[in-house]
N, C-alpha and C positions, 0 to 999 in steps of 0.2 A: 494512419494505421490502415486506410483502405488500399494502400499499395502493398501491404504485407505479404498478400500471396503472390503477387507479381514479383517481388524482389526474392522471395524464398524460392520460387520457380527457377529464377536466373542462377542462383547458387546451384540448385540441385543439377541443373543442366551443365555446369561447370565440373560436376562429379567431383565436389569438394570431399575431403577425408571425414570432417567433422563439421557440424553446424552448431554455432552457438547463438542462442536467442535470449534476450534479456527481459522479455516481458510476456504476460499471459497470452496477449492476443497473437504475438508473433509466434509463440510456441505452438498455439493451436494451428496456425498455418503451416508450420513446418512439419507437423505431425500429419497433416493431410496431404502433403506434398511428398513425402517420403517414408517407406518402411524399411528402408534398407541402409541409408546413410545414419551414423549416430548422431543424435542431437542431444546437446547439452543446454538444459534450459534454466530460467528462472521464471517461475509462475505461481501464482497465488495458492491453487488448490489443485495440485497434479492428479490425485486420485479422483476427485470429484469432477474434473473436466475430462476425465478419460485420457489424460496423457500417459499415465502408468497404471499398471493393475494394482500395485500396493507401494508404499514408500520402502519397505524393506526389500522386494523383488520387483523392481520395475516390469521385467518380463517382455521388453520390446526394445526398440531402438531409441528410446528416450530415458534420459536420467538427468541429475542436477540438483538444483536447489528448490525448495518449497518457501515461499515468503509468510505462509500462514502458520500460526500457531494460535490454539485455542485461547490462550490467556490474554491476547493482545486486546481483543474489543473490549472486555469487561474492565480491563486496567484502564483503558483510555476514559471511559465514563467515569470510574471512580476518582481519577485525578481530576477531572473537570468538576466533579460534585465537591471534591474538597477545596477546589480553588473558588468555586461561585456558591455562595451561601444560598441555600433554598432552591438549589437547581432542580427544576421539574420538567423543563422543556428543552430539547436539544434538536438543532436543525442537522440533517445529514446531506452533505453534498456528494452525489455519486453519478457515475456514468453508467447508464443501464446496459449500454452495449459492451461494456468492460467485462469480459469473461470472469474475471475473478472477483468481482464485486459481491456476487451473490452469497458466498460463504461469509464475507465480512458483514453484510446485511443481516443474515440469518442470526450470527452470534452476537451482532449489536442488539438487535430487538430482543434476544434473550437476556442479554444482560440489562437492558433497559427495563423490561419487565420486573426482574429481580430488584431493582434499585427504585422502583416507582418513578421512572422517568418517561415521559412522552416523547416520541420521536416524530419530526417533521422531516419527511423525504423531499429533497431538492434535486430533481434530475436534470443533468446537464448532458448534451451531446456535442458541444462545440463551444468555443470562446465566447460566441455572441449571446449564450445562454447564462453566462455569470451574473450579470448585472440583474437580470429579472429573478434570478434564483435568491439573491440576497434581499432584494426588495421583499420578496414572499417571506422570506425568513422574518424579516421585520414586522410584516403584517401579522404574522403568526405569533408574534411575541416569543420569539426564541431568544433564550438567555445566554445560548452558546452555540457552537457549532462544530461538527467534525467533518472532514473531507477525507473521503476514502483514497487509496492510491491507486492512480492508474497513469497511463501514458498522457491522457488529456490533462489531469490536474497537476501533475508534474511538470509538464511542459509549460503550463500557465500559471505557475505558482507565484509568480510577482504579482500578477494581476489579482489572484485570489486573497493574497495577504494583504494586498491595499484595500480591496472591497471590505474584507474583515475589519480593518482598521477604520474605515469611513463609517461602517455600519456599527461601530463599538460592540463587536461580537467577541467574546474570547473563544479562541479557536484551538483545536487539537488536530495535529497532523500526524501522519505515520512515519515520516522521513524527515530526518534533521536538516535537510536542505530548506525545509520552510523556515524553521526559526532562523537559520543563516540569512535568509532573505527579510527578515523582520516579522515572521510569524511568531505567535505566542509559544506554543508547546508543541512537541512532537514525541511520540513513544512507539518505537517499533523496531525492527530489525535494521542493521547497518548495512545499507545497500551497497556501499563501496566493498564492504568485506564480502558480502554475498558474491559480487561479480568477481572479486579476485579468487574466490574458492571454486568458482566455475573453471578456472585454468588448471586446478588439480585434476578436475575430471577429464578435461581434454588430454592432459599429460598421460593420465592411466589409459585412456582409449587408444592414443597414438602408440603406447607401449603394447597393446594387444588385448586389453580388457574389454569387455562386452558390456554396453550399457545397461543389458537386461540384470547383469549381476552387480551393479553398483548402486547401492541404496541412495535413495533421494534423502538429502539432509532437511532437517527442519530447523528454523531459527531457535537457538537456546539463550541467546543473549540479546538484550533489547536496550536501545539507547534511550534515556529521558533527558531532553533538552528543554531548558527554558530560556526565554529571552526576557531579561529583567526589564530592559527599556520599554518593551511593547507593554509588558505588565503595568508599569508605571504610567504609561500613556492611557491605558484603559482605566486607571484608578483602582487596580486590583493589588491586594495585600497578599503576598506570597507567603503562606503558612511554612514555619521552619520545617515542618515534616516533610513537605515536598521539596524544599531546598535541599535538605540531607540526601533526598533519594535521588536527585538530579545528578546524571553522569556529567553535565556541564550547564553552566549559567552563563549566558550571553550577556555581557554588560554593555 
């Protein structure tokens, strides 16, 4: 991600018709690089990060999809509490330099207070930090953990899933790609669907629409995926209520 500004500058220099950026950090780099080329982004908190003036009327050269909805953070904790009896202590794996993490942290902290759950923050800025973070979670007697979504955690999802398994920690992720790799559960927007919807914005802009007039969409459908094999390996009993809620159970 440290090359984002350089790569965006290259594209701006080519005078492209539209810039498509698929994560928060690159969206911020694109916004800084140009005020004229239309930008179609996927970002966590477009208003809070100053990418757009509002979701309904972006007001500049940026529009696209928001990855955030207020219901996500509370729902993830509720699912973990239903799965792990007596849950009171949850570790949170986050990348402090990821622009979109702040809103998820704020909402997760609020949900944790309402549920009487204590959070333990584990900050990672690179793949070399993962092992130490999980060791810290074990020392802190974490009963489960949540990994926030950003480029770092997504890129190294196989390593994170393996560390969660070796640490015997039930894990909640935001993207279904994690349980596909053996992670326990995910609850969040469908990333592939979001990326496909970006093409609709590109089509409208190339046909003459202005980004300022195209409302930013928030996710309204969320995928809840459970990996039953991982649950069995952790010795967890999956409540029937969770199984009926799941959009997919990976066997």
